[in-house]
C-alpha positions in Angstrom: 28.9 -5.4 -9.3 26.5 -2.4 -9.6 29.3 -0.2 -10.9 29.5 -1.6 -14.4 25.7 -1.2 -14.9 25.9 2.4 -13.6 28.8 3.4 -15.9 27.0 1.9 -18.9 24.0 4.1 -18.2 26.2 7.1 -17.7 27.9 6.5 -21.0 24.6 6.3 -22.9 22.8 9.1 -21.1 25.5 11.7 -20.6 28.8 10.4 -22.0 31.1 13.1 -23.2 34.7 12.1 -23.7 35.9 15.6 -23.2 39.1 15.2 -21.3 41.3 18.1 -20.5 44.8 18.0 -22.0 48.0 18.5 -20.0 49.5 21.9 -19.7 52.7 20.7 -21.3 55.2 23.6 -21.3 52.9 26.0 -19.5 54.8 28.4 -17.2 54.7 27.0 -13.6 54.3 30.5 -12.1 51.1 31.0 -14.0 49.8 27.6 -12.9 50.6 28.4 -9.2 48.8 31.7 -9.6 45.7 29.9 -10.8 46.0 27.4 -7.9 46.0 30.3 -5.5 42.8 31.6 -7.0 41.1 28.2 -6.6 42.4 28.1 -3.0 41.5 24.5 -2.3 41.9 20.9 -3.3 39.9 17.9 -2.1 41.1 14.3 -2.4 39.7 11.0 -1.0 42.4 8.5 -0.3 42.7 5.0 1.1 46.5 4.9 0.5 48.0 7.4 2.9 48.1 7.6 6.7 47.0 10.8 8.3 50.6 11.5 9.4 52.0 11.0 5.9 49.3 13.1 4.4 50.2 15.9 6.8 53.8 15.8 5.8 52.9 15.8 2.1 50.6 18.8 2.7 53.3 20.7 4.4 55.8 19.9 1.6 53.3 20.8 -1.1 52.5 24.2 0.4 56.1 25.1 1.1 57.4 24.1 -2.3 54.9 26.3 -4.2 54.4 29.1 -1.6 50.7 28.1 -1.0 50.6 29.3 2.6 46.9 30.0 2.8 45.9 27.1 0.5 43.3 24.5 1.9 44.2 20.9 1.2 41.3 18.7 2.3 42.4 15.1 2.8 39.6 12.6 3.5 41.0 9.2 4.6 38.6 6.4 3.8 38.5 2.7 2.7 38.5 1.8 -1.0 34.9 0.6 -1.0 33.8 3.9 0.6 35.7 5.9 -2.0 33.9 4.0 -4.7 30.4 4.4 -3.1 30.9 8.1 -2.4 32.0 9.0 -5.9 29.2 6.9 -7.5 26.7 8.8 -5.4 28.1 12.1 -6.6 28.2 11.0 -10.2 24.6 10.0 -10.1 23.7 13.4 -8.6 25.9 15.1 -11.2 27.6 17.0 -8.5 31.2 16.2 -8.1 32.9 17.8 -5.1 36.2 15.9 -5.1 39.2 16.5 -7.3 41.2 13.4 -6.9 40.5 9.9 -5.7 43.0 7.2 -4.7 43.0 3.6 -3.8 44.0 0.1 -5.0 40.9 -0.2 -7.3 42.1 -0.7 -10.9 38.8 -2.0 -12.2 37.0 1.1 -11.0 39.6 3.4 -12.4 39.2 1.9 -15.8 35.5 2.1 -15.6 35.8 5.8 -14.9 38.3 6.2 -17.7 36.0 4.5 -20.2 33.1 6.7 -19.1 35.1 9.9 -19.6 35.1 10.7 -15.9 38.9 11.1 -15.6 40.9 14.1 -16.8 43.9 13.6 -19.1 47.0 15.0 -17.6 50.6 14.0 -18.3 52.7 15.4 -15.5 56.3 16.3 -16.4 57.4 14.1 -13.4 56.0 11.0 -15.0 59.1 10.5 -17.2 61.2 9.6 -14.2 59.1 6.5 -13.5 60.1 3.1 -14.9 57.3 1.0 -16.4 57.9 -2.1 -14.3 55.9 -5.2 -15.1 53.0 -5.7 -12.7 52.6 -2.0 -11.9 49.4 -0.1 -12.7 50.3 2.5 -15.4 47.8 4.3 -17.6 49.6 6.8 -19.9 48.1 10.3 -19.6 45.9 9.5 -16.6 47.9 7.9 -13.7 51.1 6.3 -12.6 51.6 4.0 -9.5 52.1 6.9 -7.2 52.7 4.7 -4.2 52.7 0.9 -4.2 52.6 -1.8 -1.6 52.3 -5.5 -1.2 50.6 -8.0 1.0 53.4 -10.3 2.3 53.8 -13.3 4.5 55.0 -12.2 7.9 55.8 -13.8 11.3 56.8 -13.1 14.8 60.3 -14.6 15.4 59.7 -14.7 19.2 57.1 -17.4 18.6 58.2 -18.8 15.2 61.8 -20.0 15.0 61.5 -21.2 11.4 62.2 -18.7 8.6 59.3 -18.5 6.1 60.7 -18.3 2.6 58.1 -19.8 0.4 54.3 -20.0 0.3 54.4 -23.8 0.9 56.0 -23.1 4.3 52.6 -22.0 5.4 51.3 -25.6 5.0 53.6 -26.8 7.8 51.3 -28.7 10.3 52.9 -26.7 13.2 51.2 -23.5 11.8 47.7 -24.9 12.1 45.6 -22.4 14.1 48.5 -19.9 14.1 47.9 -18.0 10.8 45.9 -14.9 10.2 45.3 -12.9 7.0 43.5 -10.1 5.4 40.0 -11.1 4.2 39.3 -10.9 0.5 35.6 -11.1 1.2 35.8 -7.8 3.1 38.3 -5.8 1.2 38.7 -5.1 -2.6 42.5 -4.7 -2.1 42.8 -8.2 -0.5 40.5 -9.7 -3.2 42.6 -8.1 -6.0 45.7 -9.5 -4.4 44.1 -13.0 -4.2 43.4 -12.8 -7.9 47.1 -12.1 -8.6 48.2 -14.9 -6.3 46.1 -17.4 -8.1 48.3 -16.9 -11.1 51.2 -18.7 -9.2 49.3 -20.6 -6.5 46.9 -23.3 -7.8 43.6 -24.3 -6.3 45.1 -27.4 -4.7 47.5 -25.1 -2.7 44.5 -23.0 -1.5 42.6 -26.1 -0.5 45.5 -27.2 1.6 45.9 -23.8 3.1 42.2 -23.7 4.1 43.0 -26.7 6.4 45.3 -24.5 8.4 42.4 -22.8 10.2 43.1 -19.2 9.2 41.7 -16.2 11.1 40.4 -13.8 8.5 40.6 -10.1 9.4 39.1 -7.0 7.6 41.9 -4.5 8.2 45.6 -4.8 7.5 46.6 -3.2 10.8 44.7 -5.9 12.6 46.7 -8.6 10.9 49.9 -7.0 12.1 48.6 -6.6 15.6 47.8 -10.3 15.8 51.3 -11.2 14.6 53.0 -8.8 17.0 51.0 -9.9 20.0 51.6 -13.6 19.2 47.9 -14.4 19.1 48.4 -15.4 15.5 52.1 -15.1 14.9 52.1 -15.9 11.2 50.3 -14.0 8.4 49.4 -15.1 4.9 48.5 -11.7 3.5 49.8 -8.9 5.8 50.8 -5.4 4.8 54.5 -4.6 4.3 53.7 -1.0 5.3 52.2 -2.0 8.6 55.0 -4.4 9.3 57.5 -1.6 8.8 55.6 0.8 11.1 55.5 -2.0 13.8 59.2 -2.6 13.5 60.0 1.1 13.8 58.0 1.1 17.0 60.1 -1.7 18.4 58.1 -4.8 17.5 59.8 -8.1 16.5 58.5 -8.9 13.1 59.8 -10.4 9.9 58.5 -10.4 6.3 59.0 -12.6 3.3 59.0 -11.8 -0.5 58.9 -15.4 -1.8 60.7 -16.3 -5.0 57.4 -17.4 -6.5 56.3 -13.8 -6.7 54.2 -11.1 -5.1 51.5 -8.7 -6.4 52.3 -5.0 -6.3 49.2 -3.0 -5.6 49.2 0.7 -6.5 47.4 3.7 -5.3 47.1 6.0 -8.3 45.8 9.5 -7.9 43.7 10.2 -11.1 42.0 13.6 -11.5 38.2 13.7 -12.0 37.2 15.3 -15.3 34.7 17.4 -13.4 37.2 18.3 -10.7 36.1 21.6 -9.1 39.8 22.7 -8.6 41.5 21.4 -11.8 44.6 23.5 -11.6 45.3 22.6 -8.0 44.7 18.9 -9.0 47.4 19.2 -11.7 49.9 20.9 -9.4 49.3 18.3 -6.6 49.8 15.5 -9.1 53.1 17.0 -10.0 54.1 17.2 -6.4 53.0 13.6 -5.5 55.1 12.4 -8.4 58.2 14.5 -7.6 61.4 13.1 -6.1 60.7 15.0 -2.9 57.2 13.4 -2.3 58.3 10.0 -3.4 61.2 10.1 -1.0 58.8 11.0 1.8 56.5 8.1 1.0 59.4 5.6 1.0 61.1 6.9 4.2 58.0 7.7 6.2 55.7 4.8 5.3 57.8 2.2 3.4 56.0 2.4 0.1 57.5 1.0 -3.0 58.4 3.6 -5.7 58.8 3.2 -9.4 60.7 6.5 -9.6 64.3 5.6 -10.5 66.1 8.4 -8.7 64.7 7.7 -5.2 67.0 5.6 -3.0 65.7 3.0 -0.5 67.2 3.6 3.0 68.6 0.5 4.8 66.0 0.6 7.6 63.2 0.4 4.9 64.9 -2.2 2.6 64.0 -5.3 4.7 60.3 -4.4 4.5 60.3 -2.7 1.1 63.2 -3.6 -1.1 63.9 -2.1 -4.5 61.3 -3.4 -7.0 64.2 -4.8 -9.1 65.1 -7.1 -6.2 61.8 -8.9 -6.0 59.7 -11.1 -8.4 56.6 -9.1 -9.3 53.7 -11.1 -10.8 52.8 -9.7 -14.2 49.3 -8.3 -14.0 47.2 -7.0 -16.9 45.2 -4.6 -14.7 43.1 -3.3 -17.6 41.7 -6.7 -18.3 40.3 -7.5 -14.8 36.5 -7.5 -15.2 33.4 -7.7 -13.0 33.2 -11.4 -14.0 36.7 -12.0 -12.7 36.0 -10.4 -9.4 32.7 -12.3 -8.9 34.5 -15.6 -9.8 37.3 -14.9 -7.3 34.8 -14.2 -4.6 32.8 -17.3 -5.4 36.0 -19.5 -5.4 37.3 -18.0 -2.2 34.0 -18.7 -0.5 34.0 -22.2 -1.8 37.6 -23.0 -0.7 37.7 -21.2 2.7 34.0 -21.5 3.7 33.4 -17.8 4.2 
């Protein structure tokens, strides 16, 4: 990828590992006053719906009395977040405070290059460090997590799907859809994780099932709900929940073999134009209030121990302790790993 080469140049040419330390015990009233002076926060995010972002904005402003504060949310795909920030870093003109998306490799590149601010929110202590979740002490936590799961339409599929090998049933040939790892970094990262428990022989057999590959997670859910492709290999637990709340007949499976938990951390840029607002927003996103909103409104997983999972959510997003999470060493994923995963996927599935 071009990113590694760019970060290397950045480190040689203008690398300064001058991170800003956390406030620690700083009086919150003083912090809020500084935030009011800044008057604005900009964050780019691929992990929140517009509706959820609006609810979070309202909660943030209300909690801290920021009635005239401007919170600028730019929803965008992960690849676009990366491209936009790279452009700003090259131009040495950073306009964004926080970026978010399931892009662990990129986050670690930024960290190595000194492009992320060190901040340890007082809310972080309430999060359990579960295996397979993307934690980086002092920089980010798994603010909201999700999984790509197998799903099916019970109106069209009478058989319960409980294991990955169920997808190899001959009756499902031509009936399966999935997110496309060649079009999405999130799906590709998930594929890398699945290969830890599903060998190449399984993937070769799956390729014979004539899968329809789709770029966006909502499109996968739409195909399942409509019955056009009533089974999904990698579909979003979040989109399945939304569809169910809208009355769709849809089921999901967390197989015993394991699933990957992808996270959307919200690290702060070291050159953030509104650093105080970024710290306070980080505190809010990590708070029990905001974590509860994310679970109840959008069915995200939470690693915060004091947030309950409502019964209506549990079928689509159970407690993390109830599922088998594939251990992932997120820091170790390299450009070579990603290139190899793309090459192998293309070889197996002919894309």
